[in-house]
VODOSE-775270 format. One record per residue (C-alpha): x, y, z. Coordinates in steps of 0.5 Angstrom, whole numbers, plus 500, padded with zeros to 3 digits. Layout:
# VODOSE-775270
XYZ
...
END
This chain:
# VODOSE-775270
575733182
569737182
567742177
569749179
563754177
562761176
557766178
558774177
560775184
562768186
567762185
564755187
570750188
572744192
574746199
581744201
585744208
587750206
580753207
580751214
581758217
575761213
571755214
572754221
570762222
563761219
562754222
563756229
558761229
552759233
547762228
550758222
550751223
544750228
539753222
542748217
541742223
548741225
552744231
557749231
564747230
568747237
575747234
579747228
580739228
573738227
572743222
578740218
575733219
569735215
573739210
576732208
570729208
567734203
573732199
572725199
564725198
565730192
558733193
560740197
563746194
566752197
562759196
568764195
568771194
571773187
573780190
577777196
578770195
575768202
571762203
564765206
560758205
558752202
553749198
552741196
548737192
547730196
543724195
536725197
534720202
527722202
527720194
528713191
530716184
537716182
536722178
535726184
539730189
538735195
541741195
544744202
547750204
550754209
553762209
557766214
552771217
557776215
554775208
547774210
542779206
546780200
543775195
549771195
546764197
540765191
546766186
550760188
543756188
541758181
548756179
548749182
541749179
543750172
549745173
544740176
539740170
544742164
550738166
548733170
541731167
538731173
530730173
529733180
533737185
530738192
531743198
528743205
528748211
526747218
520751220
524757224
529758218
526764214
532766211
533759208
525759206
527766202
533763198
528757196
523761194
527766190
531761187
524758184
523752188
516749188
513748195
511740196
509740203
511739210
514732213
512732220
517730225
522728220
529730222
533730229
537736230
544735233
541737240
536731240
530736238
525733233
523738227
519738221
522739214
519744210
519741203
521744196
523741189
524743182
523739176
527739170
521741166
520747171
527749170
526749163
520754164
524759168
END
């Protein structure tokens, strides 16, 4: 079971099948998934299958508003396939468009960074965004990541389009200086 993490406004916790309606609500949006490279969910069955995979992998937290107990997004720490370092992880996230522009994802990302370095003893956390995703770039910059460069033609999206990965990271040393 993943550790539940708290911020001022958010609870980051394991997603369960009981979260299906909230999860499907944002996962079906044509503005959420494509920004992160995945196709909008077509039905609840698809969302339930993905929720179950999150529970099995134990690397994705649900982002829950404390004020309403509503799941409004997800944030994960995954194996970084671009780094051959067992003490590295890649952060990925998605947030319901109804909650964009409130600083919630930056708040969640900063809490995941604290957990990554203070409790998991990681050496580096990476994060990537696609060239068209300025909202994600802003979260990454506000959270204090360092720009590494552009990995050209690095990812194939759900629709077959090949795009660049804009690469950032934060090392333990950089985190400790924050």
